[in-house]
Jmol script that loads the backbone (N, CA, C; Angstrom):
load data "model"
ATOM      1  N   MET A   1    -110.594-218.431 -15.355  1.00  0.00           N
ATOM      2  CA  MET A   1    -110.859-217.924 -14.021  1.00  0.00           C
ATOM      3  C   MET A   1    -111.116-219.130 -13.116  1.00  0.00           C
ATOM      4  N   GLY A   2    -110.359-219.188 -12.026  1.00  0.00           N
ATOM      5  CA  GLY A   2    -110.504-220.295 -11.104  1.00  0.00           C
ATOM      6  C   GLY A   2    -111.682-220.100 -10.171  1.00  0.00           C
ATOM      7  N   SER A   3    -111.985-221.167  -9.446  1.00  0.00           N
ATOM      8  CA  SER A   3    -113.133-221.111  -8.540  1.00  0.00           C
ATOM      9  C   SER A   3    -112.900-220.097  -7.417  1.00  0.00           C
ATOM     10  N   PHE A   4    -111.636-219.939  -6.997  1.00  0.00           N
ATOM     11  CA  PHE A   4    -111.337-218.969  -5.947  1.00  0.00           C
ATOM     12  C   PHE A   4    -111.617-217.547  -6.426  1.00  0.00           C
ATOM     13  N   ASP A   5    -111.244-217.254  -7.677  1.00  0.00           N
ATOM     14  CA  ASP A   5    -111.522-215.924  -8.237  1.00  0.00           C
ATOM     15  C   ASP A   5    -113.018-215.670  -8.315  1.00  0.00           C
ATOM     16  N   ARG A   6    -113.773-216.680  -8.693  1.00  0.00           N
ATOM     17  CA  ARG A   6    -115.230-216.524  -8.763  1.00  0.00           C
ATOM     18  C   ARG A   6    -115.808-216.279  -7.376  1.00  0.00           C
ATOM     19  N   LEU A   7    -115.263-216.981  -6.393  1.00  0.00           N
ATOM     20  CA  LEU A   7    -115.738-216.809  -5.022  1.00  0.00           C
ATOM     21  C   LEU A   7    -115.478-215.380  -4.540  1.00  0.00           C
ATOM     22  N   LYS A   8    -114.293-214.834  -4.836  1.00  0.00           N
ATOM     23  CA  LYS A   8    -113.983-213.461  -4.436  1.00  0.00           C
ATOM     24  C   LYS A   8    -114.935-212.478  -5.100  1.00  0.00           C
ATOM     25  N   LYS A   9    -115.204-212.674  -6.360  1.00  0.00           N
ATOM     26  CA  LYS A   9    -116.129-211.778  -7.054  1.00  0.00           C
ATOM     27  C   LYS A   9    -117.534-211.927  -6.496  1.00  0.00           C
ATOM     28  N   TYR A  10    -117.915-213.143  -6.147  1.00  0.00           N
ATOM     29  CA  TYR A  10    -119.237-213.388  -5.582  1.00  0.00           C
ATOM     30  C   TYR A  10    -119.403-212.615  -4.278  1.00  0.00           C
ATOM     31  N   ASN A  11    -118.359-212.565  -3.498  1.00  0.00           N
ATOM     32  CA  ASN A  11    -118.419-211.854  -2.219  1.00  0.00           C
ATOM     33  C   ASN A  11    -118.397-210.344  -2.389  1.00  0.00           C
ATOM     34  N   GLY A  12    -118.116-209.879  -3.580  1.00  0.00           N
ATOM     35  CA  GLY A  12    -118.153-208.452  -3.832  1.00  0.00           C
ATOM     36  C   GLY A  12    -116.882-207.712  -3.491  1.00  0.00           C
ATOM     37  N   ARG A  13    -115.875-208.432  -3.071  1.00  0.00           N
ATOM     38  CA  ARG A  13    -114.637-207.761  -2.666  1.00  0.00           C
ATOM     39  C   ARG A  13    -113.930-207.133  -3.855  1.00  0.00           C
ATOM     40  N   GLU A  14    -113.960-207.816  -4.961  1.00  0.00           N
ATOM     41  CA  GLU A  14    -113.297-207.283  -6.150  1.00  0.00           C
ATOM     42  C   GLU A  14    -113.970-205.998  -6.613  1.00  0.00           C
ATOM     43  N   LYS A  15    -115.291-205.955  -6.557  1.00  0.00           N
ATOM     44  CA  LYS A  15    -116.018-204.760  -6.984  1.00  0.00           C
ATOM     45  C   LYS A  15    -115.669-203.575  -6.100  1.00  0.00           C
ATOM     46  N   GLU A  16    -115.577-203.809  -4.785  1.00  0.00           N
ATOM     47  CA  GLU A  16    -115.238-202.732  -3.863  1.00  0.00           C
ATOM     48  C   GLU A  16    -113.843-202.202  -4.145  1.00  0.00           C
ATOM     49  N   LYS A  17    -112.908-203.105  -4.410  1.00  0.00           N
ATOM     50  CA  LYS A  17    -111.541-202.681  -4.701  1.00  0.00           C
ATOM     51  C   LYS A  17    -111.493-201.885  -5.993  1.00  0.00           C
ATOM     52  N   ASP A  18    -112.257-202.320  -6.997  1.00  0.00           N
ATOM     53  CA  ASP A  18    -112.294-201.602  -8.264  1.00  0.00           C
ATOM     54  C   ASP A  18    -112.850-200.199  -8.073  1.00  0.00           C
ATOM     55  N   LYS A  19    -113.890-200.058  -7.247  1.00  0.00           N
ATOM     56  CA  LYS A  19    -114.473-198.741  -6.991  1.00  0.00           C
ATOM     57  C   LYS A  19    -113.462-197.828  -6.316  1.00  0.00           C
ATOM     58  N   GLU A  20    -112.693-198.387  -5.375  1.00  0.00           N
ATOM     59  CA  GLU A  20    -111.687-197.590  -4.680  1.00  0.00           C
ATOM     60  C   GLU A  20    -110.602-197.128  -5.644  1.00  0.00           C
ATOM     61  N   LYS A  21    -110.239-197.981  -6.587  1.00  0.00           N
ATOM     62  CA  LYS A  21    -109.209-197.627  -7.559  1.00  0.00           C
ATOM     63  C   LYS A  21    -109.692-196.528  -8.492  1.00  0.00           C
ATOM     64  N   GLU A  22    -110.981-196.504  -8.793  1.00  0.00           N
ATOM     65  CA  GLU A  22    -111.541-195.525  -9.714  1.00  0.00           C
ATOM     66  C   GLU A  22    -111.644-194.136  -9.093  1.00  0.00           C
ATOM     67  N   LYS A  23    -111.721-194.057  -7.772  1.00  0.00           N
ATOM     68  CA  LYS A  23    -111.864-192.767  -7.102  1.00  0.00           C
ATOM     69  C   LYS A  23    -110.572-191.969  -7.249  1.00  0.00           C
ATOM     70  N   PRO A  24    -110.694-190.702  -7.594  1.00  0.00           N
ATOM     71  CA  PRO A  24    -109.486-189.869  -7.660  1.00  0.00           C
ATOM     72  C   PRO A  24    -108.983-189.595  -6.244  1.00  0.00           C
ATOM     73  N   PRO A  25    -107.695-189.382  -6.091  1.00  0.00           N
ATOM     74  CA  PRO A  25    -107.172-189.087  -4.752  1.00  0.00           C
ATOM     75  C   PRO A  25    -107.752-187.773  -4.228  1.00  0.00           C
ATOM     76  N   LYS A  26    -107.927-187.718  -2.926  1.00  0.00           N
ATOM     77  CA  LYS A  26    -108.508-186.518  -2.316  1.00  0.00           C
ATOM     78  C   LYS A  26    -107.487-185.387  -2.316  1.00  0.00           C
ATOM     79  N   THR A  27    -107.978-184.198  -2.545  1.00  0.00           N
ATOM     80  CA  THR A  27    -107.114-183.022  -2.529  1.00  0.00           C
ATOM     81  C   THR A  27    -106.926-182.543  -1.098  1.00  0.00           C
ATOM     82  N   GLU A  28    -105.980-181.652  -0.917  1.00  0.00           N
ATOM     83  CA  GLU A  28    -105.732-181.089   0.413  1.00  0.00           C
ATOM     84  C   GLU A  28    -106.979-180.396   0.957  1.00  0.00           C
ATOM     85  N   ALA A  29    -107.681-179.683   0.090  1.00  0.00           N
ATOM     86  CA  ALA A  29    -108.886-178.968   0.519  1.00  0.00           C
ATOM     87  C   ALA A  29    -109.955-179.948   0.986  1.00  0.00           C
ATOM     88  N   GLU A  30    -110.117-181.050   0.270  1.00  0.00           N
ATOM     89  CA  GLU A  30    -111.112-182.053   0.662  1.00  0.00           C
ATOM     90  C   GLU A  30    -110.734-182.702   1.980  1.00  0.00           C
ATOM     91  N   LEU A  31    -109.451-182.998   2.160  1.00  0.00           N
ATOM     92  CA  LEU A  31    -108.997-183.594   3.414  1.00  0.00           C
ATOM     93  C   LEU A  31    -109.206-182.636   4.583  1.00  0.00           C
ATOM     94  N   GLU A  32    -108.913-181.361   4.358  1.00  0.00           N
ATOM     95  CA  GLU A  32    -109.097-180.345   5.401  1.00  0.00           C
ATOM     96  C   GLU A  32    -110.579-180.193   5.750  1.00  0.00           C
ATOM     97  N   GLU A  33    -111.420-180.183   4.730  1.00  0.00           N
ATOM     98  CA  GLU A  33    -112.863-180.064   4.946  1.00  0.00           C
ATOM     99  C   GLU A  33    -113.392-181.264   5.729  1.00  0.00           C
ATOM    100  N   GLU A  34    -112.924-182.445   5.389  1.00  0.00           N
ATOM    101  CA  GLU A  34    -113.353-183.659   6.088  1.00  0.00           C
ATOM    102  C   GLU A  34    -112.895-183.631   7.544  1.00  0.00           C
ATOM    103  N   ARG A  35    -111.666-183.168   7.779  1.00  0.00           N
ATOM    104  CA  ARG A  35    -111.146-183.082   9.140  1.00  0.00           C
ATOM    105  C   ARG A  35    -111.974-182.092   9.968  1.00  0.00           C
ATOM    106  N   LYS A  36    -112.290-180.937   9.389  1.00  0.00           N
ATOM    107  CA  LYS A  36    -113.097-179.935  10.091  1.00  0.00           C
ATOM    108  C   LYS A  36    -114.492-180.469  10.390  1.00  0.00           C
ATOM    109  N   ARG A  37    -115.071-181.196   9.438  1.00  0.00           N
ATOM    110  CA  ARG A  37    -116.404-181.764   9.630  1.00  0.00           C
ATOM    111  C   ARG A  37    -116.393-182.765  10.785  1.00  0.00           C
ATOM    112  N   LYS A  38    -115.352-183.611  10.832  1.00  0.00           N
ATOM    113  CA  LYS A  38    -115.247-184.593  11.911  1.00  0.00           C
ATOM    114  C   LYS A  38    -115.074-183.910  13.261  1.00  0.00           C
ATOM    115  N   GLU A  39    -114.249-182.855  13.301  1.00  0.00           N
ATOM    116  CA  GLU A  39    -114.057-182.114  14.546  1.00  0.00           C
ATOM    117  C   GLU A  39    -115.365-181.484  15.011  1.00  0.00           C
ATOM    118  N   GLN A  40    -116.130-180.929  14.074  1.00  0.00           N
ATOM    119  CA  GLN A  40    -117.416-180.311  14.408  1.00  0.00           C
ATOM    120  C   GLN A  40    -118.384-181.354  14.958  1.00  0.00           C
ATOM    121  N   GLU A  41    -118.407-182.540  14.327  1.00  0.00           N
ATOM    122  CA  GLU A  41    -119.293-183.605  14.800  1.00  0.00           C
ATOM    123  C   GLU A  41    -118.907-184.042  16.203  1.00  0.00           C
ATOM    124  N   GLU A  42    -117.597-184.169  16.468  1.00  0.00           N
ATOM    125  CA  GLU A  42    -117.140-184.560  17.798  1.00  0.00           C
ATOM    126  C   GLU A  42    -117.517-183.502  18.835  1.00  0.00           C
ATOM    127  N   LYS A  43    -117.372-182.234  18.460  1.00  0.00           N
ATOM    128  CA  LYS A  43    -117.715-181.139  19.372  1.00  0.00           C
ATOM    129  C   LYS A  43    -119.208-181.170  19.695  1.00  0.00           C
ATOM    130  N   GLU A  44    -120.043-181.355  18.676  1.00  0.00           N
ATOM    131  CA  GLU A  44    -121.491-181.421  18.889  1.00  0.00           C
ATOM    132  C   GLU A  44    -121.854-182.614  19.766  1.00  0.00           C
ATOM    133  N   GLU A  45    -121.170-183.734  19.560  1.00  0.00           N
ATOM    134  CA  GLU A  45    -121.441-184.926  20.357  1.00  0.00           C
ATOM    135  C   GLU A  45    -121.082-184.688  21.826  1.00  0.00           C
ATOM    136  N   GLU A  46    -119.948-184.029  22.071  1.00  0.00           N
ATOM    137  CA  GLU A  46    -119.545-183.716  23.440  1.00  0.00           C
ATOM    138  C   GLU A  46    -120.544-182.778  24.106  1.00  0.00           C
ATOM    139  N   GLU A  47    -121.010-181.770  23.370  1.00  0.00           N
ATOM    140  CA  GLU A  47    -122.000-180.835  23.914  1.00  0.00           C
ATOM    141  C   GLU A  47    -123.298-181.559  24.254  1.00  0.00           C
ATOM    142  N   LEU A  48    -123.705-182.473  23.402  1.00  0.00           N
ATOM    143  CA  LEU A  48    -124.918-183.244  23.643  1.00  0.00           C
ATOM    144  C   LEU A  48    -124.761-184.125  24.880  1.00  0.00           C
ATOM    145  N   GLU A  49    -123.586-184.747  25.028  1.00  0.00           N
ATOM    146  CA  GLU A  49    -123.331-185.572  26.209  1.00  0.00           C
ATOM    147  C   GLU A  49    -123.420-184.739  27.481  1.00  0.00           C
ATOM    148  N   LYS A  50    -122.818-183.544  27.464  1.00  0.00           N
ATOM    149  CA  LYS A  50    -122.858-182.671  28.640  1.00  0.00           C
ATOM    150  C   LYS A  50    -124.292-182.278  28.973  1.00  0.00           C
ATOM    151  N   ALA A  51    -125.068-181.938  27.943  1.00  0.00           N
ATOM    152  CA  ALA A  51    -126.464-181.558  28.164  1.00  0.00           C
ATOM    153  C   ALA A  51    -127.258-182.731  28.735  1.00  0.00           C
ATOM    154  N   CYS A  52    -127.009-183.922  28.225  1.00  0.00           N
ATOM    155  CA  CYS A  52    -127.714-185.108  28.730  1.00  0.00           C
ATOM    156  C   CYS A  52    -127.352-185.377  30.185  1.00  0.00           C
ATOM    157  N   GLU A  53    -126.059-185.258  30.508  1.00  0.00           N
ATOM    158  CA  GLU A  53    -125.635-185.475  31.886  1.00  0.00           C
ATOM    159  C   GLU A  53    -126.291-184.461  32.817  1.00  0.00           C
ATOM    160  N   LYS A  54    -126.377-183.225  32.364  1.00  0.00           N
ATOM    161  CA  LYS A  54    -127.001-182.173  33.173  1.00  0.00           C
ATOM    162  C   LYS A  54    -128.467-182.505  33.427  1.00  0.00           C
ATOM    163  N   TRP A  55    -129.200-182.856  32.373  1.00  0.00           N
ATOM    164  CA  TRP A  55    -130.618-183.160  32.526  1.00  0.00           C
ATOM    165  C   TRP A  55    -130.840-184.443  33.316  1.00  0.00           C
ATOM    166  N   CYS A  56    -129.965-185.416  33.155  1.00  0.00           N
ATOM    167  CA  CYS A  56    -130.099-186.647  33.943  1.00  0.00           C
ATOM    168  C   CYS A  56    -129.939-186.338  35.423  1.00  0.00           C
ATOM    169  N   GLY A  57    -128.997-185.444  35.741  1.00  0.00           N
ATOM    170  CA  GLY A  57    -128.805-185.039  37.129  1.00  0.00           C
ATOM    171  C   GLY A  57    -130.033-184.342  37.678  1.00  0.00           C
ATOM    172  N   VAL A  58    -130.646-183.472  36.889  1.00  0.00           N
ATOM    173  CA  VAL A  58    -131.851-182.752  37.311  1.00  0.00           C
ATOM    174  C   VAL A  58    -132.992-183.734  37.536  1.00  0.00           C
ATOM    175  N   VAL A  59    -133.185-184.644  36.611  1.00  0.00           N
ATOM    176  CA  VAL A  59    -134.271-185.621  36.720  1.00  0.00           C
ATOM    177  C   VAL A  59    -134.055-186.518  37.932  1.00  0.00           C
ATOM    178  N   CYS A  60    -132.814-186.947  38.162  1.00  0.00           N
ATOM    179  CA  CYS A  60    -132.531-187.799  39.319  1.00  0.00           C
ATOM    180  C   CYS A  60    -132.834-187.066  40.625  1.00  0.00           C
ATOM    181  N   LYS A  61    -132.471-185.785  40.697  1.00  0.00           N
ATOM    182  CA  LYS A  61    -132.738-185.007  41.907  1.00  0.00           C
ATOM    183  C   LYS A  61    -134.238-184.878  42.142  1.00  0.00           C
ATOM    184  N   ILE A  62    -134.990-184.663  41.087  1.00  0.00           N
ATOM    185  CA  ILE A  62    -136.445-184.539  41.209  1.00  0.00           C
ATOM    186  C   ILE A  62    -137.045-185.854  41.688  1.00  0.00           C
ATOM    187  N   LEU A  63    -136.575-186.960  41.139  1.00  0.00           N
ATOM    188  CA  LEU A  63    -137.114-188.267  41.524  1.00  0.00           C
ATOM    189  C   LEU A  63    -136.760-188.621  42.959  1.00  0.00           C
ATOM    190  N   ILE A  64    -135.599-188.194  43.414  1.00  0.00           N
ATOM    191  CA  ILE A  64    -135.187-188.487  44.786  1.00  0.00           C
ATOM    192  C   ILE A  64    -136.034-187.696  45.774  1.00  0.00           C
ATOM    193  N   LEU A  65    -136.353-186.452  45.438  1.00  0.00           N
ATOM    194  CA  LEU A  65    -137.157-185.615  46.340  1.00  0.00           C
ATOM    195  C   LEU A  65    -138.553-186.134  46.329  1.00  0.00           C
TER     196      LEU A  65
END
end "model"
wireframe off; spacefill off
backbone 0.3
color backbone group
């Protein structure tokens, strides 16, 4: 094993690649579930942004008066 190989292992890159290789491929159901979860998170984030903008507007109006 050369010094470059030792350096790569020291950095942990080889271990990460090995872990990725060991993982079984995702099924269609898992991919669909992950996509739905991401969409739900994005929707919740958008709703939170809208609520924050609404309350910021209310607070600004109160402070101006």
